[in-house]
Each structure stands twice: as C-alpha cells, then as structure tokens.
C-alpha positions in Angstrom: 1.8 -26.1 26.3 4.7 -24.6 24.4 4.1 -21.0 23.4 6.5 -18.2 22.3 5.0 -14.8 21.8 6.9 -12.2 19.7 5.8 -8.6 19.2 7.3 -6.6 16.3 7.2 -2.8 16.3 7.8 -0.2 13.6 7.6 3.4 14.8 8.8 7.0 14.7 9.4 7.4 11.0 6.4 6.6 8.9 3.3 4.4 9.3 3.9 2.9 12.7 2.6 -0.6 13.3 2.6 -3.6 15.5 2.5 -7.3 14.7 2.2 -10.4 16.9 3.6 -13.8 16.1 2.8 -16.8 18.4 4.7 -20.0 17.8 5.4 -18.9 14.3 1.7 -18.1 13.4 0.9 -14.5 12.5 -1.9 -13.7 15.0 -2.4 -10.0 14.5 -1.0 -6.9 12.8 -2.3 -3.4 12.4 -1.2 0.2 11.7 -1.5 2.8 14.3 -3.3 5.2 11.9 -6.4 3.1 11.9 -6.9 3.7 15.6 -5.8 7.3 16.0 -7.3 8.4 12.6 -4.0 10.3 11.8 -3.0 9.2 8.3 0.5 7.6 8.3 0.8 8.2 12.1 4.5 7.8 13.0 4.1 7.8 16.8 4.6 4.8 19.0 1.9 2.3 18.1 0.3 1.9 21.5 -3.2 1.3 20.2 -1.9 -1.3 17.6 0.0 -3.1 20.3 -3.0 -3.2 22.6 -5.1 -4.7 19.9 -2.5 -7.3 19.0 -2.2 -8.4 22.7 -5.9 -8.4 23.1 -6.4 -10.5 20.0 -4.1 -13.2 21.4 -5.4 -12.9 25.0 -1.9 -11.8 26.3 -0.5 -9.1 28.5 2.8 -7.3 27.9 4.5 -9.5 30.6 3.5 -12.6 28.6 5.7 -11.6 25.7 8.9 -13.5 25.2 10.6 -11.1 22.7 9.9 -7.6 21.5 11.6 -6.6 18.2 12.1 -3.2 16.5 12.4 -3.0 12.8 15.7 -1.1 12.4 18.9 -0.1 14.3 18.5 3.5 15.5 22.2 4.0 16.3 23.2 3.1 12.7 20.5 5.4 11.4 21.7 8.2 13.6 25.3 7.6 12.4 24.1 8.0 8.8 22.3 11.2 9.8 25.4 12.7 11.5 27.8 11.7 8.7 25.5 13.2 6.1 25.2 16.5 7.9 29.0 16.6 8.4 29.6 15.9 4.8 27.4 18.8 3.7 28.3 21.3 6.5 27.7 24.2 6.8 24.8 23.6 4.4 21.8 21.9 6.1 22.2 23.5 9.5 18.5 24.3 9.6 17.6 20.7 8.9 20.1 19.6 11.5 18.6 21.8 14.2 15.1 20.4 13.3 16.1 16.7 13.4 18.7 16.3 16.2 16.4 17.3 19.2 13.9 14.6 18.2 16.7 12.0 18.1 18.2 13.1 21.4 14.8 13.1 23.1 13.2 10.0 21.7 14.7 8.0 18.8 17.9 7.1 20.6 16.0 5.9 23.6 13.9 3.2 22.0 14.2 0.7 24.9 12.8 3.3 27.2 10.1 4.2 24.8 9.1 0.6 24.2 9.1 -0.2 27.9 6.9 2.8 28.5 4.6 1.7 25.7 4.3 -1.7 27.2 3.3 -0.2 30.6 6.7 -1.0 32.1 5.5 -4.6 32.4 7.8 -6.2 29.8 11.2 -7.2 31.4 12.8 -9.4 28.8 14.9 -8.9 25.7 14.6 -6.3 23.0 15.9 -7.2 19.6 16.8 -4.7 16.9 17.0 -6.0 13.3 18.4 -4.0 10.4 15.8 -2.2 8.4 16.2 -4.2 5.2 16.5 -7.5 7.1 13.0 -6.7 8.5 11.8 -6.0 4.9 13.4 -9.2 3.6 11.9 -11.3 6.4 8.4 -9.8 5.8 8.8 -10.8 2.1 10.2 -14.3 2.4 8.9 -15.9 5.6 5.1 -15.5 4.8 5.6 -16.4 1.2 4.6 -19.8 -0.3 8.2 -20.5 -1.5 10.6 -23.0 0.2 13.4 -21.0 -1.4 13.5 -17.7 -3.4 15.5 -14.7 -4.3 14.7 -11.7 -2.0 14.8 -8.1 -3.2 14.0 -5.1 -1.0 13.8 -1.5 -2.4 12.8 1.6 -0.5 13.9 5.1 0.5 16.5 4.4 3.1 16.9 2.3 6.2 20.1 2.7 8.2 22.4 3.1 5.1 20.9 0.6 2.7 18.3 1.8 0.1 18.0 -1.6 -1.7 19.3 -5.1 -1.0 19.1 -8.6 -2.3 19.9 -12.1 -1.3 18.4 -15.5 -0.8 15.7 -17.0 1.4 15.9 -20.7 2.0 14.0 -22.7 4.6 14.0 -20.7 7.9 16.8 -18.3 7.0 17.5 -15.3 4.8 20.9 -14.0 3.8 21.3 -10.6 2.2 24.5 -10.4 0.3 24.4 -7.0 -1.6 23.2 -3.5 -0.8 22.8 -0.1 -2.5 23.6 2.7 -0.1 22.4 6.2 0.7 22.1 8.8 -0.8 21.6 6.8 -4.0 18.1 5.5 -3.6 15.3 4.3 -5.9 12.7 5.3 -3.3 14.1 8.8 -2.7 14.5 9.3 -6.4 10.8 8.6 -6.9 9.9 10.7 -3.9 11.9 13.7 -5.3 9.7 13.7 -8.3 6.6 13.2 -6.1 7.6 16.4 -4.3 8.4 18.3 -7.5 5.0 17.4 -8.9 3.3 18.9 -5.8 2.4 15.7 -4.0 3.3 14.9 -0.4 6.4 12.7 0.1 5.8 9.3 1.7 2.1 9.4 0.9 1.7 10.9 -2.6 3.9 8.4 -4.6 0.9 6.4 -5.6 -0.7 9.5 -7.0 2.3 10.1 -9.2 2.1 6.5 -10.4 -1.6 7.1 -11.2 -0.9 10.3 -13.0 1.9 8.8 -15.2 -0.4 7.4 -18.0 -1.8 10.9 -18.7 1.6 12.1 -19.8 4.4 11.2 -22.3 7.8 10.0 -21.0 9.6 12.9 -22.6 12.2 13.3 -19.9 13.5 9.7 -19.7 16.7 10.5 -21.6 17.2 13.7 -19.6 16.9 11.8 -16.3 19.3 9.1 -17.4 21.8 11.6 -18.8 21.7 14.2 -16.0 20.3 12.8 -12.8 21.4 9.1 -12.5 24.1 6.9 -13.9 22.2 3.6 -14.3 24.1 0.3 -14.5 23.0 -3.0 -16.0 22.5 -4.5 -12.6 19.9 -1.8 -11.6 22.3 0.0 -9.3 22.9 3.7 -9.9 24.6 6.8 -8.7 22.7 10.1 -8.5 24.1 13.5 -9.2 23.4 15.0 -5.8 23.7 18.6 -7.0 20.1 18.2 -8.4 18.8 17.0 -5.0 18.5 18.6 -1.6 17.3 15.9 0.8 20.7 15.2 2.3 21.1 18.7 3.7 17.8 20.6 3.3 14.1 20.6 4.0 13.2 20.0 0.3 13.7 17.1 -2.0 15.1 18.9 -5.0 17.5 21.8 -5.7 17.3 24.9 -7.8 19.4 23.1 -10.4 16.6 20.5 -10.6 14.2 23.4 -11.2 16.2 24.7 -14.0 16.5 21.3 -15.7 12.7 20.9 -15.7 11.8 24.4 -16.7 10.7 26.0 -13.4 10.0 25.6 -9.7 8.1 22.6 -8.2 4.3 22.7 -8.7 2.6 24.2 -5.7 0.2 21.8 -3.9 -3.5 22.6 -4.7 -2.6 24.3 -8.0 -3.7 22.9 -11.4 -1.8 20.1 -12.9 0.0 20.9 -16.1 1.3 18.8 -19.0 4.7 19.2 -17.5 3.8 17.3 -14.3 2.1 14.6 -16.3 5.1 14.1 -18.6 7.5 14.1 -15.6 5.3 11.5 -13.9 5.3 9.3 -17.0 9.1 9.7 -17.3 10.1 8.8 -13.7 7.7 5.9 -13.8 9.4 4.5 -16.9 12.8 5.0 -15.3 11.7 3.3 -12.1 10.3 0.3 -14.0 13.6 0.0 -15.8 15.6 0.1 -12.6 13.3 -2.6 -11.1 13.5 -4.8 -14.2 17.3 -4.6 -14.3 17.5 -5.4 -10.6 15.2 -8.4 -11.0 17.2 -9.8 -13.9 20.5 -9.3 -12.1 19.2 -10.9 -8.9 17.9 -13.9 -10.9 21.3 -14.3 -12.6 23.2 -14.1 -9.4 21.0 -16.3 -7.2 19.7 -18.8 -9.8 16.3 -18.8 -8.1 13.1 -19.3 -9.9 10.9 -17.3 -7.5 11.2 -13.7 -6.2 10.0 -12.1 -3.0 9.7 -8.3 -2.8 9.3 -5.7 -0.1 10.1 -2.1 0.7 8.1 0.9 -0.2 9.1 0.7 -3.9 7.5 -2.7 -4.0 4.1 -0.9 -3.8 4.7 0.3 -7.3 2.3 -2.2 -8.8 3.0 -1.1 -12.4 6.7 -2.1 -12.0 5.6 -5.3 -10.2 3.4 -6.3 -13.1 6.2 -5.8 -15.6 8.6 -7.9 -13.5 6.1 -10.7 -13.5 5.3 -10.5 -17.2 8.7 -9.6 -18.6 11.2 -10.6 -15.9 13.0 -13.9 -15.6 11.2 -15.3 -12.5 8.5 -18.0 -12.7 6.6 -16.4 -9.8 6.5 -13.4 -7.5 5.3 -12.8 -4.0 5.1 -9.3 -2.6 4.5 -8.4 1.1 1.1 -6.7 1.2 2.4 -4.2 3.8 5.5 -3.6 1.8 6.4 -0.3 3.4 7.5 0.5 7.0 4.5 -1.0 8.6 5.5 -4.4 7.2 8.8 -4.1 9.1 7.0 -4.8 12.3 5.9 -8.2 11.0 9.3 -8.9 9.4 11.2 -8.4 12.7 8.8 -10.7 14.6 9.2 -13.4 12.0 13.0 -12.9 11.8 13.2 -13.5 15.5 11.1 -16.7 15.4 12.8 -18.3 12.4 16.3 -16.9 12.1 17.3 -16.1 15.7 15.4 -18.9 17.4 16.0 -21.4 14.6 12.4 -22.6 14.4 11.3 -24.7 11.4 9.3 -22.9 8.7 6.3 -24.7 7.1 5.2 -23.1 3.9 1.5 -22.8 2.9 0.2 -23.5 -0.6 -0.9 -19.8 -1.0 1.0 -18.0 1.8 0.8 -17.7 5.6 -0.6 -14.1 5.7 -4.3 -15.1 5.8 -5.3 -12.7 3.0 -3.6 -10.0 5.2 -6.9 -9.9 7.2 -4.9 -9.4 10.5 -6.7 -6.4 12.1 -9.7 -6.0 14.4 -13.1 -7.5 13.7 -16.4 -6.3 15.0 -19.0 -8.0 17.1 -22.5 -8.3 15.6 -24.2 -7.5 18.9 -22.0 -4.4 19.3 -22.9 -3.2 15.8 -26.6 -3.7 16.5 -26.4 -1.7 19.7 -24.5 1.1 17.9 -27.1 1.3 15.1 -29.9 1.5 17.6 -28.1 4.2 19.5 -27.7 6.5 16.5 -31.3 5.8 15.3 -30.2 4.2 12.0 -32.7 2.3 9.8 -31.4 -1.1 8.7 -32.3 -4.6 7.5 -30.5 -7.5 9.1 -29.9 -10.7 7.1 -29.6 -14.0 8.9 -28.5 -16.0 5.9 -25.2 -15.1 4.2 -26.5 -16.1 0.8 -29.4 -13.7 1.0 -27.1 -10.9 2.2 -24.8 -11.4 -0.8 -27.7 -11.6 -3.2 -29.1 -8.3 -1.9 -25.8 -6.4 -2.0 -25.0 -7.8 -5.4 -28.3 -6.5 -6.8 -27.6 -3.1 -5.2 -24.2 -2.9 -6.9 -25.8 -4.0 -10.2 -28.2 -1.0 -9.9 -25.3 1.4 -9.8 -25.3 2.0 -6.1 -22.1 2.8 -4.3 -21.6 0.4 -1.4 -19.6 0.8 1.8 -18.6 -2.7 2.9 -17.2 -3.6 6.3 -16.7 -7.3 7.0 -14.5 -9.4 9.3 -11.0 -8.5 10.2 -9.4 -5.3 8.9 -6.6 -5.4 6.3 -3.0 -5.0 7.2 -1.2 -2.8 4.6 -2.3 0.2 2.5 -4.8 -1.6 0.3 -8.5 -2.3 1.0 -9.0 -6.0 0.0 -12.6 -6.6 0.6 -12.9 -6.1 4.4 -13.0 -2.2 4.5 -13.9 -1.4 0.9 -16.2 0.8 -1.1 -17.7 -1.2 -4.0 -19.3 -0.3 -7.3 -20.2 -1.7 -10.7 -17.1 -1.8 -13.0 -19.4 -1.8 -16.1 -20.8 1.6 -15.3 -19.7 4.5 -17.5 -20.2 7.1 -14.8 -19.0 5.2 -11.7 -15.3 6.4 -11.7 -16.2 10.1 -11.7 -19.1 9.5 -9.2 -16.9 7.7 -6.8 -14.0 10.1 -7.1 -15.9 13.3 -6.8 -18.9 12.4 -4.7 -17.6 9.7 -2.4 -13.9 9.8 -2.1 -13.7 13.6 -2.5 -10.4 13.3 -4.4 -8.6 14.0 -7.7 -10.6 12.9 -10.7 -7.5 11.4 -12.5 -7.1 8.7 -9.8 -7.9 5.2 -11.1 -9.9 2.5 -9.3 -9.0 -1.1 -8.9 -11.0 -4.2 -9.8 -11.8 -7.2 -7.6 -12.2 -10.2 -9.9 -12.9 -13.8 -9.4 -9.5 -15.5 -9.6 -10.8 -18.3 -11.8 -11.9 -15.8 -14.4 -9.0 -13.2 -14.2 -7.4 -14.1 -17.5 -10.7 -13.6 -19.3 -10.6 -9.9 -18.4 -6.9 -9.2 -18.0 -3.6 -10.2 -19.7 -2.5 -12.7 -17.0 -1.8 -16.4 -16.8 -5.0 -18.4 -16.2 -5.9 -18.2 -12.5 -2.9 -15.9 -11.8 -3.3 -15.0 -8.1 -3.0 -11.3 -7.2 -4.9 -11.3 -3.8 -3.1 -8.2 -2.5 -3.7 -5.7 -5.3 0.0 -5.3 -6.0 0.1 -6.2 -9.7 -1.0 -4.1 -12.7 -2.1 -6.0 -15.8 -3.4 -4.8 -19.2 -7.1 -5.3 -20.0 -7.6 -8.0 -22.5 -7.7 -6.6 -26.1 -11.1 -8.4 -26.6 -12.6 -6.3 -23.9 -11.3 -3.0 -25.2 -13.3 -0.6 -27.4 -12.1 0.9 -30.7 -11.3 4.6 -30.2 -12.4 7.2 -32.6 -9.8 9.5 -34.2 -10.9 12.3 -31.8 -10.7 10.1 -28.8 -7.3 8.8 -29.7 -6.0 12.4 -29.9 -7.1 13.3 -26.4 -4.3 14.3 -24.0 -3.9 14.9 -20.3 -7.0 14.6 -18.0 -9.1 14.9 -21.1 -8.3 11.2 -21.7 -10.8 10.5 -18.9 -13.7 11.3 -21.3 -12.9 8.2 -23.4 -14.6 4.8 -22.8 -11.8 2.3 -23.3 -13.4 -1.1 -22.5 -16.6 -2.8 -21.4 -15.4 -2.4 -17.8 -14.7 1.3 -18.1 -14.8 2.2 -14.4 -11.6 0.2 -13.7 -9.8 0.6 -17.0 -7.1 3.3 -16.6 -6.3 5.6 -19.6 -3.4 3.2 -20.6 -5.9 0.3 -20.7 -4.4 -1.2 -17.5 -5.8 -2.1 -14.1 -4.5 -2.8 -10.6 -5.9 -6.2 -10.2 -7.1 -8.0 -7.0 -8.1 -11.6 -7.5 -10.6 -13.0 -5.1 -10.7 -16.7 -4.1 -12.9 -18.6 -1.7 -10.2 -19.7 0.7 -8.8 -16.3 1.5 -11.8 -14.1 1.0 -14.9 -15.9 2.3 -17.9 -13.7 2.2 -16.3 -11.3 -0.3 -15.9 -14.2 -2.7 -19.5 -15.2 -2.3 -20.6 -11.6 -3.0 -18.7 -11.6 -6.3 -20.1 -15.0 -7.2 -23.6 -13.7 -6.6 -22.8 -10.6 -8.7 -21.6 -12.8 -11.5 -24.7 -15.0 -11.3 -26.9 -11.9 -11.6 -25.0 -10.0 -14.2 -22.6 -12.3 -15.9 -19.7 -10.1 -14.8 -17.1 -11.4 -12.4 -15.6 -8.0 -11.5 -16.5 -5.1 -9.2 -14.8 -1.8 -8.3 -12.9 -2.0 -5.0 -11.5 1.1 -3.4 -10.5 1.8 0.2 -13.3 2.8 2.6 -12.2 6.3 3.4 -12.2 9.8 2.0 -9.2 11.9 1.0 -6.8 12.6 3.9 -8.3 10.0 6.2 -7.1 6.4 7.0 -9.1 3.4 6.0 -12.0 2.9 8.4 -11.6 0.4 11.3 -14.8 0.4 13.3 -18.5 0.5 12.5 -18.5 4.0 14.0 -15.9 5.1 11.5 -17.8 3.5 8.6 -21.1 5.0 9.6 -19.6 8.5 9.9 -18.0 8.2 6.4 -21.3 6.9 5.0 -23.3 9.8 6.4 -20.7 12.4 5.4 -20.5 11.4 1.7 -22.9 10.5 -1.1 -22.5 6.8 -0.5 -25.8 4.9 -1.3 -25.6 1.8 0.9 -23.6 0.8 4.0 -23.1 -2.9 4.9 -21.8 -3.7 8.4 -21.5 -7.4 8.7 -25.1 -8.7 8.3 -26.7 -5.2 8.5 -27.6 -3.3 5.4 -28.4 0.5 5.6 -29.9 2.5 2.7 -28.9 6.2 2.7 -32.4 7.3 1.5 -33.9 5.7 4.7 -31.5 7.3 7.2 -32.6 10.3 9.4 -30.9 13.5 8.5 -29.4 12.1 5.3 -28.5 14.8 2.8 -26.7 15.4 -0.5 -23.1 16.5 0.0 -21.5 18.9 -2.5 -17.8 19.2 -3.4 -16.3 21.8 -5.7 -15.1 19.9 -8.8 -12.0 22.0 -9.1 -10.9 21.0 -5.6 -11.7 17.4 -6.3 -9.5 17.4 -9.3 -6.6 19.5 -8.1 -6.5 19.8 -4.3 -4.0 17.5 -2.6 -3.6 16.0 0.9 
C-alpha cells in the first residue's frame, strides 16, 4: 500500500507546532503549548510531534520527509546585516541574540534529529517562511485557483508576499522586505499600549472600538509612506526593533505625548485612540494590498495567512468591501500554521502530487489535535471523586446542556479533537447565553480572569447567520476569522446619554438583543457552525435554538488569562474547579459545580481584571 508520511515543524521563534500529512491528507496538527502549558511555547515541539506520530500509528523512522517552516541561514543573514547596519547601536541586543543562534538555531538538523530520537535518517527540507504560510493558505482551501497573500512580522527577509495558487502549485511573485512590516508596525503599537508583543495584538484589536482614530493622519504623515498597492516604507527613526530590545524609540514617545504605557497600569484615552488609529491604518493597508493583488492576478478568490491574517476586523472588511468573490484564511495563520504549510508544500509542490479540493476545505474544521477516551475520562472522574451524570444518548446530552446555557450557566465544553490554531471552535470552549445582559462581564471577571473590555465571539448556526449579522446568506466563517456588523434590526436604539459614553464606559450600554457578543462598535467575531464540520457542537446549537428560538451562543476559549487552551480532561477539570464556571461537560459526562466536593467561590480584584495584562 502506497504511503508517504511528511512531518512539518515550526519551532524556536513563537508558537512551535507540528503537523503530519500522510498521502496528502492532514492527519494531525497541534501546538506545543497545549502539552507543556507554556503559552506560545517556542521550544522544539517534541510533545506535538509525539502526538502526531501516535495519531497516525507511526514511528520517527517511518517518516519519509521532515520539513522546517523557514530557512535559518537566510534569517541569520538578515540578523547580522541588520546589526551591522545599525552598529554600534544594538550591541546589547546582539549579545543577547547571537549565542542562541550559535548554540541552537543554526543547527536545526541536529536539533530535529535529536527531537526525533535519532531514529529519522532521511531528508530534511527547509521551505521559506512565506512559502510555508502561502502553502498553508492555498493547499487546504476549497479553491482550484486563487490569489495568495501572506502578511506577518518577518520571515527571513519578507514581511508580506503575494502570488498565485493553481492546482498543486503556488508561485509567489512579489515581496515586501524587512524592516518595513505590517506585522511589526502593529506590534510596535501593541508594545506602546502596554501589551505583550506576539500575544497581545488581539487585545489591541479588541481595544480599538473604545477609542477614536485621532492619530491616523499622524501615522500616515510621520511613520509610514503608504502606497496605493499597500506597500509602504517606515521611518525607522521612530522604531527600535532593528537594533534594540524595545519596539519604539524616544522619538515615537514624543510624537504620541509620552512614554509607553506600563503593563498593569490603567488604560487611558490615549491608548484607546492609538489602538483605534493603528487598526484603521492596518485595515487600509490590507484593503489596498487585496485590491492590488486582485488587479495583478485576475483571480476571483483570495487565500490569506501570516500573523496579520488573524486580524479578523480587517478580514471582514476585505470580504465585504474588497474585490474578491470569496476568501479563505488559514485557521492557524501564525507561525504554528507554518508547520502544516511546509508539509503540504513538500507533498504537492516538491513531490508533484495531485491536489483534490473539497467543497468546504480539507482542514476538517481544524479539529486536528488529541481526543480523549470516554473510559479514561470516567476513570479520572472517579479518581478525583467528582460527581457527574453520564448521558448515553447524544440528543439527551445536547438537550440538557442547552437548557443549562439557557438558564445563564457558564459551561466548560470539551468534545472530540482539540482545535489547531489560536481559536476555540467548539471542541475546547467555554459557552454561555448570548442573550444575557450580564454574561460578558461575568465570563470576563469570574471565569476568564481577564480585562473587562475584551469582547466575546458568537457561534451561530450557519443557515441563520445572515439573520443576526450583515453577511451573505449562509456565509461560512467556521474558523472565527471574520468580523461582521450585527444586523440593524437586532440593535437597540441608544439614549442620548448612552450615545455619549466614551472609553470603557461604553460597556454599560446594551446595543442589541444579543448583548453578550455585541462589541461596542456593534460588531462580532463570527463563527458559523454547520453539521458536516462540527457534529455534536452543531446539535447542541440546534437544541438551544429549539428551546429558546435563538441560534447563537457565546463561544470563548477554554482557559484563563495567561494559560493555553486546555487539552486534556485533567486540564479542563482543574480550570473548572479554579474558576466560577457552573458546569463542565467532558464528552458525555456532565458535572455541576454545586455538586462537587470542595467547590468554592473564587474572587478576583476587579481592578486587576480590567487592567492587569499577561
């Protein structure tokens, strides 16, 4: 029987991951953080690799190819050239970076052999960073041909690229080069507003609607020279990431009226306005890029990847306002997705294997991680002395959980295979009633232990998405990567006082009949749920719809601030008992908090919940 097994690896920079492709089928993929419990773990993904091999019943010596998602020597070249260009400035940064490269990052074959127990003796393949992103975007997509756009911080030299995917090949024809970078531009503002670079960008995006875009003209006048095609040059005198250990310079501080906000300090109107401004600029960059790529390629469809493709507000605007008929975004758009991209690149482009598109896509809802055995869950619950009810019939389970959601309980939901990528998509989720006025603050402060300004996303039945949101009828958004406005018919009329609210005070206003997922700008990051991809999760939403008439629930990731999404029942149970979650559902087992031994109410200081940062 013909079988070619290809392992893709991303490691050592941010969010390490592994992905396994066997005869062109995506068998497994997972991020290392889910196993080690270190958020965005950059170390070699030994645990993720072991899982992928176990899922396929393979050993390291059974692999035919192992691919790495970028070219380390090209990246090292960029590092050295940058330090030389800025010398003697940046000597401290140089001393910090170079030993790591000399010890580990320039010896990737050795590191990968060691990580594969010295059992793999065949070829290692190194794809370019943006090739990996492009492959992860196009090859799993439902399109026979499409334009491909990748946008991130930086790979080797490229910070953005575009080209065409057709059949079993991609060809990237144009690149934007370091230090001019959409991702690093956004990260600089993330840093300046007091959030952590490479993990806090989504917080900046969530903060943006609380402010006014007062600084857009200033950014376009002083910081970047933006062209019609979306390319730009940055005035590097305002930035420090080429030579220093910070993202911005003192000149940047002067331009925006003072030093960067200190982490864990109160958010001011300045940070909210800055967030709003850089979000508008980023959307404009992405829209210009999309229009240019459409003009140059003549394609009707677009595939997106790279860290900036996780900016779901910009994605939503590209779909609604851009020139393309349809859009597909890699669910693991950041570095983790590079592991999958390099494996697919080897299979299709290097080995020249035919590609067969699927009507939806070939990523299986991105449910590519570990699943849990019912008997093992039962044994664990018995071991910890948990009180539970087990449902043999799936319909009865969904009816029970739906009624608990409708009663304003907060539900921890662990089902099937874990998601690959940063979003919880109904396998490792915390669920609540989107109609509840109090649910957003309850879940932020008492469950997630995070900033109160952070919005929650809705999961909605795909067949009813356009009734609640401004989308095309049945517009798929299974990976929670598109923001859409709430339908005007669902919105409430604001009083004069409510309309005048500013900053975080906007949270006090009820803006629709699904207030828990309606952001302060009347938008929502939509996940559509369909029966083919989502199975039991779809049945849960159908049951909730039958009981309440509402086809939508809150869906947020099953974790607390600073922790990766849960992987195992043990992780989920620990999170359940350490927060004020009401119900835990582990496959067919339902646990009520009030029935658990040693259950207690957990308090969190509201000031920290609003302002403390990871």
